[in-house]
C-alpha positions as CSV (number, residue, x, y, z in Angstrom):
1,X,27.5,28.7,-2.2
2,X,24.5,28.3,0.0
3,X,25.2,26.2,3.1
4,X,22.3,27.4,5.2
5,X,20.4,24.8,7.2
6,X,17.3,25.6,5.2
7,X,18.9,24.5,1.9
8,X,20.2,21.3,3.4
9,X,16.7,20.5,4.8
10,X,15.1,21.1,1.4
11,X,17.5,18.6,-0.2
12,X,16.6,15.9,2.2
13,X,15.3,12.8,0.4
14,X,11.7,11.8,0.8
15,X,11.0,8.8,3.0
16,X,10.4,5.5,1.2
17,X,7.0,3.8,1.6
18,X,7.0,0.1,1.9
19,X,3.7,-1.7,1.1
20,X,3.8,-5.2,2.5
21,X,1.5,-7.8,0.8
22,X,1.3,-11.5,0.8
23,X,-0.8,-14.6,1.3
24,X,-2.5,-15.2,4.7
25,X,-0.1,-16.7,7.2
26,X,3.0,-15.6,5.2
27,X,4.1,-13.5,8.2
28,X,3.4,-10.0,7.1
29,X,2.7,-8.5,10.5
30,X,5.7,-10.3,12.1
31,X,7.8,-9.0,9.2
32,X,6.6,-5.5,9.8
33,X,7.4,-5.9,13.5
34,X,10.9,-7.1,12.7
35,X,11.8,-4.2,10.3
36,X,10.2,-1.8,12.7
37,X,12.4,-3.1,15.5
38,X,15.5,-3.0,13.2
39,X,14.9,0.7,12.2
40,X,14.4,1.6,15.9
41,X,17.7,0.0,16.7
42,X,19.3,2.1,13.9
43,X,17.7,5.3,15.4
44,X,15.5,5.6,12.3
45,X,12.0,5.0,13.7
46,X,9.5,4.5,10.8
47,X,6.0,5.7,10.4
48,X,3.7,2.6,10.6
49,X,0.2,2.3,9.2
50,X,-2.0,-0.7,10.0
51,X,-4.6,-1.3,7.3
52,X,-6.0,-4.6,8.7
53,X,-9.3,-3.9,10.4
54,X,-9.9,-7.4,11.6
55,X,-6.6,-8.2,13.3
56,X,-7.0,-8.8,17.0
57,X,-3.5,-7.9,17.9
58,X,-0.5,-6.4,16.0
59,X,3.0,-7.0,17.3
60,X,4.0,-3.4,16.7
61,X,2.9,0.0,17.7
62,X,1.2,1.6,14.7
63,X,1.1,5.4,14.2
64,X,-2.1,5.1,12.3
65,X,-4.4,2.2,12.9
66,X,-7.5,1.6,10.8
67,X,-9.2,0.1,13.9
68,X,-9.2,3.5,15.6
69,X,-11.4,4.8,12.7
70,X,-13.5,1.8,11.6
71,X,-15.1,-0.8,13.8
72,X,-14.9,-4.0,11.8
73,X,-17.5,-5.9,13.8
74,X,-20.0,-3.0,13.6
75,X,-19.5,-2.9,9.9
76,X,-20.4,-6.6,9.6
77,X,-23.5,-6.1,11.7
78,X,-24.8,-2.9,10.0
79,X,-24.2,-4.1,6.5
80,X,-25.0,-7.8,7.1
81,X,-21.7,-9.0,5.8
82,X,-19.4,-11.9,6.3
83,X,-15.8,-11.7,7.4
84,X,-14.2,-10.9,4.0
85,X,-17.0,-8.6,3.0
86,X,-16.6,-6.8,6.4
87,X,-12.9,-6.3,5.8
88,X,-13.4,-5.0,2.3
89,X,-16.1,-2.6,3.4
90,X,-14.1,-1.4,6.3
91,X,-11.1,-0.7,4.0
92,X,-13.4,1.1,1.6
93,X,-14.7,3.3,4.4
94,X,-11.2,4.1,5.6
95,X,-10.1,5.0,2.1
96,X,-12.7,7.8,2.0
97,X,-10.5,9.4,4.8
98,X,-7.1,8.6,3.2
99,X,-6.5,12.2,2.4
100,X,-6.2,12.8,6.1
101,X,-3.7,9.9,6.4
102,X,-1.6,11.5,3.7
103,X,-1.7,14.8,5.5
104,X,-0.5,13.1,8.7
105,X,2.3,11.3,6.8
106,X,3.4,14.6,5.1
107,X,3.8,16.2,8.5
108,X,6.5,13.6,9.3
109,X,8.4,13.5,6.0
110,X,11.1,15.7,7.6
111,X,11.7,13.3,10.5
112,X,11.2,9.8,9.2
113,X,13.0,7.8,6.5
114,X,10.5,5.0,6.0
115,X,6.7,4.7,5.9
116,X,5.5,1.1,6.4
117,X,2.0,-0.1,5.5
118,X,0.8,-3.5,6.8
119,X,-2.1,-4.7,4.6
120,X,-5.0,-7.2,5.4
121,X,-4.2,-10.9,5.7
122,X,-6.5,-11.7,2.7
123,X,-4.2,-10.6,-0.2
124,X,-7.0,-10.2,-2.7
125,X,-8.9,-7.7,-0.6
126,X,-6.0,-5.2,-1.1
127,X,-4.6,-6.2,-4.4
128,X,-7.8,-6.6,-6.4
129,X,-10.1,-3.9,-4.8
130,X,-10.7,-0.3,-5.7
131,X,-9.6,0.8,-2.2
132,X,-6.3,-1.0,-2.5
133,X,-5.7,0.7,-5.9
134,X,-6.6,4.1,-4.5
135,X,-4.3,3.7,-1.4
136,X,-1.4,2.5,-3.5
137,X,-1.9,5.3,-6.1
138,X,-2.1,7.9,-3.4
139,X,1.1,6.7,-1.6
140,X,3.1,6.2,-4.8
141,X,2.1,9.6,-6.1
142,X,3.5,11.3,-2.9
143,X,6.5,9.1,-1.9
144,X,9.0,6.7,-3.4
145,X,7.2,3.4,-3.0
146,X,8.3,-0.2,-2.9
147,X,6.0,-3.3,-2.9
148,X,7.3,-6.1,-0.6
149,X,5.7,-9.4,-1.5
150,X,6.1,-11.7,1.5
151,X,6.4,-15.5,0.8
152,X,6.1,-18.3,3.3
153,X,9.4,-20.1,2.4
154,X,8.7,-23.5,4.2
155,X,5.5,-23.8,2.2
156,X,7.2,-23.3,-1.1
157,X,9.6,-26.2,-1.0
158,X,7.3,-28.2,-3.3
159,X,7.5,-27.1,-6.9
160,X,3.7,-26.8,-7.2
161,X,3.4,-24.4,-4.2
162,X,6.5,-22.5,-5.4
163,X,5.0,-22.0,-8.8
164,X,1.7,-20.9,-7.2
165,X,3.4,-18.2,-5.2
166,X,5.4,-17.0,-8.2
167,X,2.3,-16.9,-10.4
168,X,0.5,-14.8,-7.8
169,X,3.5,-12.5,-7.5
170,X,3.5,-12.1,-11.2
171,X,-0.3,-11.4,-11.2
172,X,0.1,-8.7,-8.6
173,X,3.0,-7.0,-10.5
174,X,1.0,-7.1,-13.7
175,X,-2.0,-5.6,-11.9
176,X,0.1,-2.7,-10.7
177,X,1.6,-2.3,-14.2
178,X,-1.9,-2.2,-15.7
179,X,-3.1,0.3,-13.1
180,X,-0.2,2.7,-13.4
181,X,1.1,2.0,-16.9
182,X,4.5,1.3,-15.4
183,X,6.0,-1.0,-12.8
184,X,6.4,0.0,-9.1
185,X,9.6,-1.4,-7.6
186,X,8.9,-5.0,-6.4
187,X,10.8,-7.1,-3.9
188,X,10.2,-10.8,-3.2
189,X,10.8,-11.4,0.5
190,X,11.3,-15.1,1.4
191,X,10.2,-15.1,5.0
192,X,10.9,-17.7,7.8
193,X,14.4,-18.5,6.5
194,X,15.2,-19.7,10.0
195,X,12.9,-22.6,9.4
196,X,13.8,-23.2,5.7
197,X,16.7,-21.4,3.8
198,X,15.6,-19.8,0.6
199,X,18.6,-20.9,-1.5
200,X,16.5,-23.5,-3.3
201,X,14.0,-20.8,-4.4
202,X,16.8,-18.5,-5.8
203,X,18.2,-21.5,-7.7
204,X,14.8,-22.4,-9.2
205,X,14.3,-18.8,-10.2
206,X,17.6,-18.5,-12.1
207,X,18.1,-22.0,-13.3
208,X,15.3,-23.5,-15.4
209,X,16.9,-26.9,-15.6
210,X,17.2,-27.1,-11.8
211,X,13.5,-26.5,-11.4
212,X,12.7,-29.1,-14.1
213,X,14.8,-31.6,-12.2
214,X,13.1,-30.8,-8.9
215,X,9.7,-31.1,-10.6
216,X,10.6,-34.5,-12.2
217,X,11.9,-35.8,-8.8
218,X,8.7,-34.8,-7.0
219,X,6.1,-37.5,-6.4
220,X,2.9,-37.3,-8.3
221,X,4.3,-35.7,-11.4
222,X,3.7,-38.9,-13.5
223,X,0.6,-41.0,-14.1
224,X,0.3,-44.8,-13.8
225,X,1.7,-45.2,-17.4
226,X,4.8,-43.1,-16.6
227,X,3.6,-40.1,-18.6
228,X,3.9,-36.5,-17.2
229,X,0.6,-35.4,-15.6
230,X,-1.3,-32.4,-16.7
231,X,-0.1,-30.4,-13.7
232,X,3.5,-31.4,-14.5
233,X,3.2,-30.1,-18.0
234,X,1.5,-26.9,-16.9
235,X,4.2,-26.1,-14.4
236,X,6.9,-26.8,-17.0
237,X,5.2,-24.3,-19.3
238,X,4.7,-21.7,-16.6
239,X,8.3,-21.9,-15.5
240,X,9.3,-21.0,-19.1
241,X,6.8,-18.1,-19.1
242,X,8.0,-16.7,-15.8
243,X,11.7,-16.9,-16.7
244,X,11.5,-13.3,-18.1
245,X,9.6,-12.2,-15.0
246,X,12.4,-13.4,-12.7
247,X,15.0,-11.3,-14.5
248,X,13.5,-8.1,-13.3
249,X,12.9,-9.1,-9.7
250,X,14.8,-8.4,-6.5
251,X,14.6,-11.3,-4.0
252,X,15.9,-11.5,-0.5
253,X,15.6,-14.0,2.4
254,X,14.5,-12.8,5.8
255,X,13.8,-14.4,9.1
256,X,11.3,-12.3,11.0
257,X,12.1,-14.3,14.1
258,X,15.9,-13.8,14.2
259,X,16.3,-10.7,12.1
260,X,18.6,-12.4,9.6
261,X,18.5,-10.8,6.2
262,X,16.8,-7.6,7.3
263,X,19.8,-5.5,6.4
264,X,19.8,-7.1,2.9
265,X,16.2,-6.2,2.6
266,X,16.8,-2.5,3.3
267,X,19.7,-2.5,0.8
268,X,17.3,-3.8,-1.8
269,X,14.8,-1.1,-0.7
270,X,17.4,1.7,-1.2
271,X,18.2,0.2,-4.7
272,X,14.5,0.5,-5.5
273,X,14.5,4.2,-4.8
274,X,16.6,4.7,-7.9
275,X,14.3,2.4,-9.9
276,X,11.3,4.5,-8.7
277,X,12.9,7.8,-9.7
278,X,14.1,6.6,-13.1
279,X,11.1,4.5,-14.3
280,X,8.0,5.3,-12.2
281,X,8.3,9.0,-11.4
282,X,8.8,10.2,-15.0
283,X,5.8,8.3,-16.2
284,X,3.8,9.6,-13.2
285,X,4.8,13.2,-14.1
286,X,3.8,12.7,-17.7
287,X,0.4,11.2,-16.7
288,X,-0.1,14.1,-14.2
289,X,0.7,16.7,-16.9
290,X,-1.6,15.0,-19.4
291,X,-4.4,14.9,-16.7
292,X,-3.9,18.6,-15.8
293,X,-4.0,19.5,-19.5
294,X,-7.2,17.6,-20.0
295,X,-8.8,19.2,-17.0
296,X,-7.6,22.7,-18.1
297,X,-9.0,22.1,-21.6
298,X,-12.4,20.9,-20.2
299,X,-12.5,24.0,-17.9
300,X,-11.7,26.4,-20.7
301,X,-14.4,24.7,-22.9
302,X,-16.9,24.9,-20.1
303,X,-16.1,28.6,-19.5
304,X,-16.4,29.4,-23.2
305,X,-19.8,27.8,-23.4
306,X,-20.9,29.6,-20.2
307,X,-19.8,33.0,-21.5
308,X,-21.7,32.4,-24.8
309,X,-24.8,31.5,-22.9
310,X,-24.5,34.6,-20.7
311,X,-24.1,36.8,-23.8
312,X,-27.2,35.3,-25.4
313,X,-29.1,35.7,-22.1
314,X,-28.0,39.4,-21.7
315,X,-29.0,40.2,-25.3
316,X,-32.5,38.8,-24.6
317,X,-32.9,40.4,-21.2
318,X,-30.9,43.7,-21.1
319,X,-32.8,44.8,-18.0
320,X,-31.4,42.1,-15.8
321,X,-27.7,43.0,-16.6
322,X,-27.7,45.6,-13.8
323,X,-28.9,43.0,-11.3
324,X,-26.3,40.5,-12.4
325,X,-23.8,41.7,-9.9
326,X,-21.8,39.8,-7.2
327,X,-21.6,41.5,-3.8
328,X,-18.6,40.1,-2.0
329,X,-19.9,41.5,1.3
330,X,-23.1,39.5,1.0
331,X,-21.2,36.3,0.5
332,X,-21.2,34.3,3.7
333,X,-17.9,32.9,4.9
334,X,-17.8,29.2,4.6
335,X,-16.0,27.1,7.2
336,X,-13.8,24.7,5.3
337,X,-12.5,23.0,8.5
338,X,-13.4,19.3,8.5
339,X,-14.7,18.7,12.0
340,X,-15.4,15.0,11.1
341,X,-11.7,14.1,11.4
342,X,-11.5,10.6,12.8
343,X,-8.1,9.4,11.5
344,X,-5.9,9.4,14.5
345,X,-2.1,9.7,14.8
346,X,-1.3,8.0,18.0
347,X,1.8,10.0,18.5
348,X,0.0,13.3,18.6
349,X,-2.0,14.8,21.5
350,X,-5.8,14.9,21.2
351,X,-7.2,18.3,20.3
352,X,-10.4,19.8,21.5
353,X,-13.4,18.6,19.6
354,X,-11.6,15.6,18.1
355,X,-13.7,12.5,17.5
356,X,-12.6,9.7,19.8
357,X,-14.2,6.2,19.8
358,X,-14.4,5.5,23.5
359,X,-14.9,1.8,22.9
360,X,-11.4,1.7,21.4
361,X,-9.7,4.2,23.8
362,X,-6.3,3.2,25.1
363,X,-6.0,2.8,28.8
364,X,-3.3,4.6,30.7
365,X,-1.4,3.3,33.7
366,X,-3.0,5.8,36.1
367,X,-6.6,4.9,35.0
368,X,-8.7,2.3,36.7
369,X,-11.5,2.3,34.1
370,X,-12.6,-0.7,32.2
371,X,-14.0,0.5,28.9
372,X,-16.6,-1.7,27.2
373,X,-15.2,-3.3,24.0
374,X,-17.1,-4.8,21.1
375,X,-17.3,-8.6,21.2
């Protein structure tokens, strides 16, 4: 029986990554601030990554902030882009350095229980872009991952807006299923429940007739002749289609202002760990094994063709065989260190030679320097 500290450390569970997505104005950043505050109160400070390059202020202290690496306004100027194009390009540029982000996260896996990613306000920039897919794939391949879809509850009280949010949540989950051939754990987070309780939404999700009654009672669902409008008929049909989608969803209500429901959210997150390990991880390992086999077969085929070409060449030019030698002493040592590291962990001290963007440098209390800032 091995009860050494080393064996207990090796059995420690990996931290769970929470990717927050949602429509603009749904309260993603405020939600991240609330769960960050909750985890600090539980003495479980998370590792927080901000992926929104255009946000002017975030209500939490991020360990890694895309704004420390990519200057969003400069990207717009240099590439002659508009706001959304600038955000997308900035995220693409940051993704080229995401291996460094994973390296920094891996250093903290023994000390943190949660890794939280706050995504750009424009949901389509992350969910429908190559960079969003790469980031999600990289995180989900390394850590148990949960997607938290944030919904603005007060704006879903009308059946039409409720259905719109549910359809987009369904599209996002289908997008993830298509990308990864399986479903990442997915939680619907009804935010702002201090303004509007989310009970009505849960009722509509689990009781088709209740949604039909609410739809019939809503104004504008019938034309001048008393017949159901096209929108009414469409929402009726969509509610039937989404009935199966609702059965496999976890939904919680949270108030990012008061903190109500945050504990329920983390209970749902812990439940998603088991779902990740049972459904997503085995499929990931099968895909990884298949990919490695394909690469090994391609490498073996390439080596076989190379050896055949060498045999033919040596047969034609026997005099060059003696010269076909590799001198290890003549091989110059290559420096594999990446000196262009510009992803910064704000909790770590700066090291000599590290790239620091002075226009984004953080002021300290003992400094009386006003750094120039873009814009």
